[in-house]
N, C-alpha and C positions, 0 to 999 in steps of 0.2 A: 759763977755758977748760976744757971737759970732756975727760977722759982718753979716749984712743983706744978702750980697751976698753968704756967706758961708751957711747960713740957707737955702737960695733958692736952692743952688746946692744939698745939702744933701736931702732936701725934694723931689726934682724932681728926684733924682736917687735912692731913697729908694725903689720904686716899682721894679726897675731892680734887686736890691739885693734880694728882696722877690722872684722874678721869678727864681733866681738861688740859692736860699737859701740852698738847699740840697748839691749842688756841692761845694758851698763856705764852708759850714760846714765840709764836708768831707776833703777838701783840708786843711782847718785850723788845724784840729786835726792831720792830717798826718804830717804837718810841726811842730806843737807844740810838739808832742810826740817824734819826731826825735831830737829836740833841748833840750827839758827838759823832759826826760823820767820819772823823779820822779813824774811828774804830773799825771802819770797813777794812782797813789795812790788816787787821788781825784775823779776819774770818775768811774761810773758803767760801766764795760766793756760789759755787756749784752746790755745796751742802746747804746753803741758804735757800737756793731756788728749789731744791728737792724736798726741803722740809726736815731733813735729817738733823740739822743743827738745832732747830727750834725744839723738836721733840726731845732731843738728848739733854738740852739744858733743863727743861722743866722736869724731866724724869730724874735728873741729878738732884734738883731741889727737893723733889718728893722723897728720894732716898735719904737725903740728909735730914729731912723733917721726921720721917718715919723712924729714924735711928738717932734722934736728937739726944737721947739719954744713953746712947751706946755707940758713939761715933767710930769706935774701933771696928765695928762691923762693916764699915764702908772704907776701911783703910786703903784697900786696893784702888778704889775710885779716887780717893783724895790724893794718893801718891801719883796716879796717872795724870790727874788734872794739874797738880802743882808743877810737875815736870814740864808740861806743855806751857803753862803760864810763864815759867822762867824762860823757856826757849823763845816765847813770843815777846817777852819784855813787859808783861803785865806788872803794873805798879800798885803799891798800897793805896795811893790816892785815887785810884780808879774804882775802888770797891764801893764807896758811898753812892756814886751816881748809878752804879749797877744795881745796888740794893734798892734805891728809891724807885728806879725804873721798873724793877721786878715787882715790887709791891703795888705799884700803880697798874701794871699789867694784870695782876691778880684781881685787883678791884674792878678793873674794866671788864674782865671776863666773867667773874663770879657774881658781880652786881651786889644785891642785898645780902647774899650769903657771906660776903666778906665784911663782917661787922667790924667796928672799931676794935673790939676785944681781940678778934682773930688777927687783924692786921698788926696790932701792937705786939701780939705774941710772936708772930712771924718776923717782925722787925727785930725783936730781941734775939730770936734764934739766928737770923741772918747775920747779925753782928757777931754773935758767938762763933759761928762757922767761919765768917770772914777773918776773924782774929786768928783762927787756927791756920787758915790758908796763908795769910800774910806772914805769920811766923815761920812756917815751913819754907815759903818762897824766899824769905830773907836769907835763910840758911843756905838755900840752893844757889842764890846769887853769890854769896860769899864763897861757897865751894867752887863754883865755876871760875871765879876771878882769882882765887888764891892758889889753886892747883898749879903745878909747874906747867907753863905754857898756856895757862888759862886766860880768860877775858870775860867781860860782861858787854852787853850790847852786841853790835855786829862788827865783824872784822873782815877785811878784804882778802880774798883768796884768788889765785890765778888758776885757770883751767890748764893743767899741765898736759893731760892726755884726754882724748875723747874716743872711747872704744865701743863699737857696735857689738852688742852681745847676742841680739836676735833681731827679728824684723820689727820688734816693738820696744826693746829695752836697750838703752845705751848707758855705759858707765862713764863717769866724769872723775878724773883724778885731780885733786885740788891741793895746792900748796900755798902757804901764806905769802902774801905779797911782800911783807916786811922781812921775810927770811928767818924769822925767829921761830922758836920752838912751838910745837903744837902739843896739846894735852893728850894723855892716854884716855881711852874711853872703854866702856864695857861693851863687849859684843852684844848686839841687839839694839843698841841705842841709835839715835838719829841726829841729823843736822837740820837746822831750820834756815831756809834761804829766803832772803828779802829781795824780791825781784821788782825792779822799776822798769816796766815794760812800755815801750813807746805806744801811745794811743790809749793807754789805760789811765783812768782818772785817779785811781789810787794804786799804790804799790801792793804787791801780793806777797804773803808769807806762806810757805809750804814746808812740811816736814818730810824729809827723805831719809830712809834708813841707810846707815853706813853698811857697806856690803863687803868689807874685808876685815881681816884680823887687825887689831890695834897695832900701830907702828908709829915711829917718830918721824916719818918722812912725808906722809900724805894722808888725806882723807879720800875715801872713794864712796860715791853714791851711785846707784844704778837705777835709772829712772825709766818708767814705762810711759811711752807716748800715749796719752789717753785720747781716743777719738770720740766723736759724738755718739751718745747712746741714750736710749730711753727718753728721747725728746730733749735731752740736754746737750749743750754745745761741747765742743772738744775742750780738753783741759788746757787752760790758759798758760800755766807755768810749765807744764811738761812739754807742750809744743814749743814754747819759747826756748827751753833748754835744748830740745832736739834740733830745731831749725835755725835758731838765731844766735846761739852761744857757740863760739869756736875756741880752739886752743889759743891761749894767750889772752882771752877775755877774762874779766874779773867778776866775782860774785860776792855779795855781802852775806856773811854766815854767822849764826849764833853758835856758841859752844855746844858740844854734844850733850844730849839730854835723853831721857826716857827710862822707863821702869821695866821694860821687857829685857831682862838680863839673866845670864846664867847663874844658877845656884852653885854652891861649892860641893854639892853631893858627888860622890864617886861612883854611884851605881850606873848601870848602862843608860844611855840617853838615846832618845828617838827624836829626830828633827824632821818635821813635816811641813811642807810648803806647797801653796797653790798659786800659780801664776807669778805675779811680781812679789808675792809674799816670800819668795826665795831670797830677797835682799838681806833682811836681818838674819835669816837662817844661815845664809852664806857666811856672814861675819862670825857667827857661832861655830859653824863647821870648820872654817879655816883656822880659827883659834884653837879649837879642841884637837884637830887633826895633828898638829905639831906639838902642842904643849901637854896633852894627856894621852900618851901612847898606850897606857894600860886600861883606858876607859872604852868600853864597847860603844861604838857609834853606829846608828842606823840612820841613813839619810834617805828620805822619801820625798819625791817631788811630783806634783800633778800639774799638768798643763794641757793645752789643746793638742799640740803636736810639736815636731822638731823645729818647725819654722819659728815658733815663739818661745822655744826652750832656751833660756839663757844659761851660760856657763856649764854646759853639759860636759865638754871636753875636760875642763878643770876638775870637775867632780870625779870623772872617770880616772884621771891621772892620780889623784890623791887616793882613790879607792884601790888602785893597783899597787900603789907605793906602801900602803899601810894595811897590815893584816887585821887591825882592830876596827876597820871600817867596812860596812856593807851599804850599798846604795841601790835604790829601786826607783823606777820611773812609771808613772801612769799617764797615758794619753787619752783624753776624752774623744778626740777625733783624729786618729793617726792618718797621715798621708799614705798614698799608695807605696811610696818609697820606704816609709817607716815600717810598713808591714813586710815588704820584701826583705829589708835588712834586719828585721826583728829588733828594732831600736828601743823597745819598751817592754816592761814586765807585766803590765796590766792595761787592758783597754777599758775605758769607762772611768768610773770614779772610785776613790778609795772608800772601802767599806770595812766593817768589822770582820766579816768572814775572811776577807783577803788579808787583813792585818794579822790575823791569827796564823796565817800560813807563812808569813815572812818574819814574824817575831816569836821568839821562844816562849815568852810569857809576858805578863803585864807589869812585872816588877821593874819598872823603868821610869825615868823622868821623860815626860813628853813636852816638847816645845813646838808650837805650831803657829803659822801665820799665813794669811791669804784673804780672799774675798769673804764677805760675811757668810754666804751659804756654805762655803768650805769650812769655815771655823765652826759653825753650828753642827755640821755633819760630823766633823772629827770629834768635837766635844761630846756630842751625844753618843757616838760609838765608844769612846773611852769610858764614859760614865757607865754605859751598859756593860762594859767589860770589867767594871769594878775598879777602875783607876781613880785614886783619891784626888780631891781637889788640889791638894798641895803638890801633886805630881803632874798636874795639868796647867801649863803656863802658855798663854797666847797673847798675840799682839793684834790690836784693832787699828786699822788704818782710817776708820771712820769715827765720828763722834759718838756712835752708839755706846751706851754705858755698859751693856752686858750682852752675852750670847746665851745665857741660861734661860 
């Protein structure tokens, strides 16, 4: 238990850390990578270059400090981070160096404002929070290893099939090289790939959502080939998978992880996806379509046009097969052929007015995944419609802590 004075100091100084979150994050990673360069392996360098990772880290520290006397309030963030830590292989012995480096970054950025009293209070708070993370992650490692077919660390899988789903998305069907059992997973979870790419100084780790219903035969991930954008280079791992990995090649994979999973509620469900956000949503859709024939399912997908629309025919087939499923498509920039063949239900973006025309009411569970602007727009629309927080569940592909 932290002393009352420690809690008071941490809570009162948390807003200062928030104000300087980007600077603290940048200084932290600069120090950390200079001391433990191998940790480059654990971080997406595109997120590092864009500054997203730095801001997210310091904002997470701020949230923990602001809620140091009520950590249940940030349970969602803690669950999300610990799942990623387990998937990446973060170990308890790494926490001390991270804590030391973080406090040094705070001192470097805040200067005289970071008094000994403030630093000591945050040191105690960090240790308390780290203990919680370490305990949760220990249990996650045990669960991953002890489940039927489970393992810890990385296991070798063969690429059994490679299927082009659209001009930018390709699916990879993965089977264990050792021929042994694979574990069940929850629809919406992801795999973590450790890629040792020729010419790269460090290996890269990336999370890719499982895009099919759980089964005991294979894992499937569907990967978007990320091209250069906003001044940043093309995605290293996604292009490696698309261009250099073939059927018969092997990949090193961590056991399934992630907290974006279906609840056990039986009320109608709405699955909304934008772009490659269709991948975890498809896992949910496939699972629900066959196993919950009495549950009303509405599948809504938004993308640019048919050229980049993955798995369209599969969704159409399931929709025709099952009376409890409805599906709708939104194209932001339909092609001429899309218009001629009337391949979509709405041109432009999903908005609340349109949602109200295709959904009978808001008494449903909403699951959504896609780019950050998509998530914010859907979340804002649902809040405006009066959908409660417990009925709004979303997946972030970036390190950003919240969309609210």
